[in-house]
C-alpha positions as CSV (number, residue, x, y, z in Angstrom):
1,M,-10.2,9.7,-4.8
2,I,-12.7,8.9,-7.6
3,L,-15.1,5.9,-7.1
4,A,-16.1,4.7,-10.7
5,D,-19.2,1.9,-10.6
6,E,-19.3,0.5,-14.1
7,P,-18.3,3.9,-15.7
8,T,-18.6,2.4,-19.5
9,G,-21.6,-0.1,-18.7
10,A,-24.2,1.9,-20.5
11,L,-22.0,3.8,-23.2
12,D,-21.2,3.0,-26.8
13,S,-17.7,2.0,-27.2
14,R,-16.4,5.4,-28.5
15,T,-17.7,7.2,-25.6
16,G,-16.7,4.3,-23.2
17,R,-13.0,4.6,-24.7
18,E,-13.1,8.7,-23.8
19,V,-14.3,7.9,-20.4
20,M,-11.2,5.5,-20.0
21,L,-8.7,7.8,-21.4
22,F,-10.3,10.7,-18.8
23,L,-10.0,8.3,-16.0
24,Q,-6.3,7.4,-17.2
25,K,-5.6,11.2,-17.4
26,L,-6.9,12.0,-13.9
27,N,-4.8,8.9,-12.4
28,A,-1.6,10.0,-14.1
29,E,-2.4,13.5,-12.6
30,G,-2.1,11.8,-9.1
31,N,-5.7,10.9,-8.5
32,T,-6.7,7.5,-7.2
33,I,-9.3,5.7,-9.4
34,I,-11.3,2.8,-7.8
35,L,-13.2,1.5,-10.7
36,I,-15.5,-1.5,-10.4
37,T,-16.3,-3.4,-13.5
38,H,-17.4,-6.9,-14.9
39,D,-15.6,-6.2,-18.2
40,N,-12.3,-7.8,-18.2
41,S,-11.2,-5.7,-21.0
42,I,-11.5,-2.5,-18.9
43,A,-10.0,-4.2,-15.9
44,A,-7.0,-5.1,-17.9
45,K,-6.2,-1.2,-18.2
46,A,-5.7,-1.0,-14.6
47,K,-2.3,-1.0,-12.5
48,R,-3.8,-3.0,-9.8
49,I,-6.7,-5.7,-9.7
50,I,-8.7,-6.8,-7.0
51,R,-10.9,-9.5,-8.0
52,I,-13.9,-10.5,-5.5
53,T,-15.9,-13.8,-6.2
54,D,-18.8,-14.5,-3.5
55,G,-17.3,-12.0,-1.1
56,R,-13.8,-13.4,-1.3
57,I,-10.9,-11.7,-2.6
58,V,-9.5,-14.1,-5.0
59,Y,-6.8,-12.0,-6.5
60,D,-5.2,-8.9,-5.6
61,G,-2.1,-7.9,-7.6
62,P,-0.7,-5.9,-10.7
63,A,-2.9,-6.1,-13.8
64,E,-0.4,-8.4,-15.7
65,G,-0.4,-11.4,-18.0
66,D,-3.1,-14.3,-17.8
67,V,-3.7,-14.0,-13.9
68,T,-5.5,-10.5,-14.8
69,V,-8.2,-12.1,-17.0
70,M,-8.0,-15.3,-14.9
71,N,-11.2,-17.3,-16.0
72,Q,-14.8,-16.8,-16.3
73,H,-15.3,-18.2,-12.8
74,G,-12.9,-15.9,-11.2
75,A,-11.4,-18.8,-9.6
76,G,-14.2,-19.1,-7.1
77,E,-16.1,-22.0,-5.6
78,D,-17.5,-23.2,-8.7
79,A,-14.2,-23.2,-10.7
80,P,-12.2,-26.3,-11.2
81,E,-9.8,-26.8,-8.4
82,D,-6.7,-26.2,-10.8
83,E,-8.2,-22.6,-11.4
84,R,-8.8,-22.0,-7.9
85,A,-5.0,-22.8,-7.0
86,K,-4.2,-20.0,-9.9
87,G,-6.3,-17.4,-7.9
88,A,-4.8,-18.2,-4.4
89,T,-2.7,-15.9,-3.0
């Protein structure tokens, strides 16, 4: 298991892509990768996303479609009610 906390956060875009390709290769070889990021474009590359807002899980599921990159509020307390409903599971 590899825990990667913001692995591309301080990198230029080229090096960030190389790191992501390397992590994807490790995952394809059977390694579990737990990646923490605030970057939705990085999160969208995952197979599964667990989105946490204010200490609560607001989404846990596949990285597919609009739910993956939900909204800027992350469907948390400050989001409009209709956006919170989208994030509820």
